[in-house]
C-alpha positions in Angstrom: 17.2 -30.0 -50.0 14.3 -31.3 -47.8 17.2 -33.3 -45.6 18.8 -30.1 -44.9 15.9 -28.6 -43.8 14.7 -31.4 -41.6 18.3 -31.1 -40.2 17.8 -27.3 -39.5 14.2 -28.0 -37.7 16.1 -31.0 -35.8 18.7 -28.5 -34.6 16.3 -25.8 -34.2 14.1 -28.1 -32.1 16.7 -28.9 -29.9 17.9 -25.9 -29.4 14.3 -24.7 -28.4 13.9 -27.8 -25.9 17.8 -26.8 -24.0 16.2 -23.4 -23.3 12.8 -24.5 -22.3 14.6 -26.8 -20.0 16.8 -24.1 -18.8 13.8 -21.6 -18.4 11.8 -24.3 -16.4 14.9 -24.7 -13.9 15.0 -20.9 -13.3 11.5 -20.2 -13.3 11.2 -21.2 -9.2 14.2 -18.6 -8.7 11.7 -15.9 -11.0 8.4 -17.0 -8.6 10.8 -15.9 -5.4 11.8 -12.7 -6.9 8.2 -11.9 -7.9 6.6 -13.0 -4.0 9.2 -11.0 -2.8 8.9 -7.8 -4.9 5.1 -8.1 -4.3 5.5 -7.4 -1.2 7.4 -5.1 -1.1 4.6 -3.0 -3.1 2.0 -4.0 -0.8 4.2 -2.0 2.1 4.7 0.7 -0.5 1.3 0.9 -0.9 0.3 0.5 2.8 2.9 3.3 4.3 1.7 5.4 1.3 -1.9 5.3 2.8 -0.6 5.7 6.9 1.3 8.7 5.5 -1.3 10.1 3.4 -4.3 10.0 6.3 -2.2 11.2 9.0 -1.0 14.6 6.8 -4.4 15.1 5.5 -5.6 15.1 9.0 -3.0 17.7 10.5 -3.5 19.9 6.9 -7.7 19.8 7.6 -7.4 20.6 10.8 -5.1 23.2 10.1 -7.2 24.7 7.3 -10.3 24.8 9.8 -8.6 26.6 12.7 -7.2 28.9 10.1 -10.4 29.4 8.7 -12.2 29.7 12.7 -9.1 32.6 13.5 -9.8 34.3 10.1 -13.8 34.1 10.6 -14.0 34.7 14.3 -11.1 36.9 15.0 -9.8 34.6 17.5 -5.8 34.5 16.0 -3.7 32.0 17.0 -5.6 30.1 19.6 -7.9 28.6 16.9 -5.2 27.3 14.6 -3.3 25.5 17.3 -6.3 23.8 18.8 -7.4 22.4 15.7 -4.0 22.1 14.5 -3.3 19.7 18.0 -6.9 17.8 17.2 -5.8 17.5 13.9 -2.6 15.9 14.7 -4.4 13.6 17.5 -7.4 12.4 14.9 -4.2 11.6 12.3 -2.4 9.4 15.1 -5.8 7.2 15.9 -6.4 7.2 11.8 -3.1 5.5 11.3 -3.5 3.2 14.9 -7.0 2.1 13.4 -5.7 1.4 10.2 -2.3 -0.4 11.4 -4.5 -2.7 13.4 -3.1 -1.4 16.7 -6.2 0.0 18.2 -9.7 -1.6 17.5 -12.1 0.0 15.8 -14.8 1.7 18.3 -18.0 0.1 17.5 -17.8 -2.8 15.9 -20.6 -5.2 14.8 -19.3 -8.3 17.3 -19.8 -6.1 20.2 -23.1 -4.5 19.0 -24.7 -8.2 18.5 -23.8 -9.9 21.2 -25.6 -7.6 23.5 -28.9 -9.1 21.9 
């Protein structure tokens, strides 16, 4: 009975070793897939951040323009002007966040004059 048990353990150990060696061979493929998925997630997160900054600037400009028109009675000029300013602010925020435009007052420029 103990011999059957030992044979069974040896057989299962051999099967497990074969499965582990097959898994080790496929691990670099899994790592490459995971790296690709991570890059995709980072890109999606950046796209969501940029789009939310752009849309929020437009919404805030429109809301302030509507409020100004309602209080001052200058309809529709406040809405038009502040909506356009909100659009410009949104474009500026997206350009700054994506790195296409430098920050207006960086620390390097302020400290270099001293």
